C-alpha positions in Angstrom: -18.4 2.3 33.2 -16.7 1.5 36.5 -14.9 -1.7 37.5 -16.4 -3.9 40.2 -15.1 -3.2 43.7 -13.3 -6.6 43.9 -11.3 -5.7 40.7 -10.2 -2.4 42.3 -9.1 -4.3 45.4 -7.3 -7.0 43.5 -5.5 -4.4 41.4 -4.5 -2.4 44.5 -3.3 -5.5 46.2 -1.2 -6.6 43.2 0.4 -3.1 42.9 1.2 -3.1 46.7 2.8 -6.5 46.3 4.8 -5.4 43.3 6.1 -2.3 45.1 7.0 -4.4 48.2 8.9 -6.9 46.0 10.8 -4.1 44.3 11.7 -2.5 47.6 12.8 -5.9 49.0 15.0 -6.5 45.9 16.5 -3.0 46.2 17.3 -3.6 49.9 18.8 -7.0 49.1 21.1 -5.6 46.5 22.2 -2.7 48.6 22.8 -5.0 51.6 24.9 -7.3 49.5 26.9 -4.4 48.0 27.6 -3.1 51.5 28.5 -6.5 52.9 30.9 -7.1 49.9 32.5 -3.7 50.4 31.5 -2.3 47.0 32.6 1.3 46.6 30.7 4.5 45.6 27.3 2.8 45.6 24.4 5.0 44.4 20.7 4.2 43.8 18.9 6.2 41.2 15.1 6.3 41.2 13.8 5.7 37.7 10.1 5.5 38.5 8.3 7.6 36.0 11.4 8.2 33.9 11.6 4.9 32.0 9.8 1.6 31.8 13.1 -0.3 32.0 13.1 -0.4 35.8 12.1 1.5 39.0 15.6 1.6 40.5 19.1 1.5 39.0 21.9 0.8 41.4 25.5 1.5 40.4 28.6 0.4 42.3 32.3 -0.2 41.8 34.5 -3.2 42.7 38.2 -2.8 43.1 39.2 -5.5 40.6 37.6 -7.9 38.1 37.6 -10.6 40.9 35.9 -8.2 43.3 33.3 -7.3 40.7 32.6 -11.0 40.0 32.4 -11.8 43.7 29.9 -9.0 44.3 27.7 -10.1 41.4 27.8 -13.7 42.6 26.8 -12.7 46.1 23.8 -10.7 44.9 22.7 -13.6 42.5 23.0 -16.2 45.3 21.0 -14.1 47.8 18.3 -13.4 45.2 17.9 -17.1 44.5 18.0 -18.0 48.2 15.3 -15.5 49.0 13.0 -16.6 46.3 13.5 -13.9 43.7 14.4 -16.4 41.0 17.1 -16.0 38.5 17.9 -12.6 37.1 19.4 -12.0 33.7 23.1 -11.3 33.9 25.6 -9.8 31.4 29.3 -9.4 31.6 30.3 -12.2 34.0 33.1 -13.7 32.0 35.2 -10.5 31.8 33.9 -8.8 35.0 34.7 -5.3 33.9 31.0 -4.4 34.0 28.4 -6.8 35.3 24.7 -6.0 34.8 22.1 -7.8 36.9 18.6 -7.3 35.5 16.1 -8.3 38.2 13.1 -6.7 36.5 12.3 -3.5 38.4 15.8 -3.3 39.9 19.0 -3.0 37.7 22.4 -3.4 39.3 25.5 -2.3 37.5 28.9 -3.3 39.0 31.9 -1.8 37.4 35.7 -1.7 37.7 36.4 2.0 38.5 38.0 2.8 35.1 35.1 1.3 33.2 32.5 3.1 35.4 34.3 6.4 34.7 34.2 5.8 30.9 30.5 5.0 30.7 29.4 7.5 33.4 25.9 6.0 33.8 25.1 8.1 36.8 25.4 11.3 34.8 23.2 10.0 32.0 20.5 8.7 34.3 20.8 10.9 37.4 21.7 14.4 36.1 18.5 15.8 37.6 18.7 13.6 40.7 18.4 15.4 44.1 21.5 14.8 46.3 19.3 13.0 48.8 18.9 10.0 46.5 22.6 9.2 46.5 23.7 6.5 48.9 27.2 6.1 50.1 28.4 2.5 50.1 
């Protein structure tokens, strides 16, 4: 049994919209990280590896205050551009802030904490060098 043509078209349109939204979120986060002078920014493509998200972005701030400011900037821009409110963990201490925007996860660390958890090794060990972004 096949689906009616309109169902195929609607599904393709919804998938295209979701991909565009994910790419817009990814670009917004990377733009904010760059603007706020985050360090050692990388983006890891998770599509097909996990259902958690399509992209994981990892960056470092120089201090707790810098980490908090970067996270605030990303959250403000997401809200201003109509992406709604993301789930956020770690804001009180600002050693490691996680912004969960659905298909895009953003981790912002103090350098010592980033080195301890080493998420890029866990998630990106088989990542081609071309997927690493300098920030």
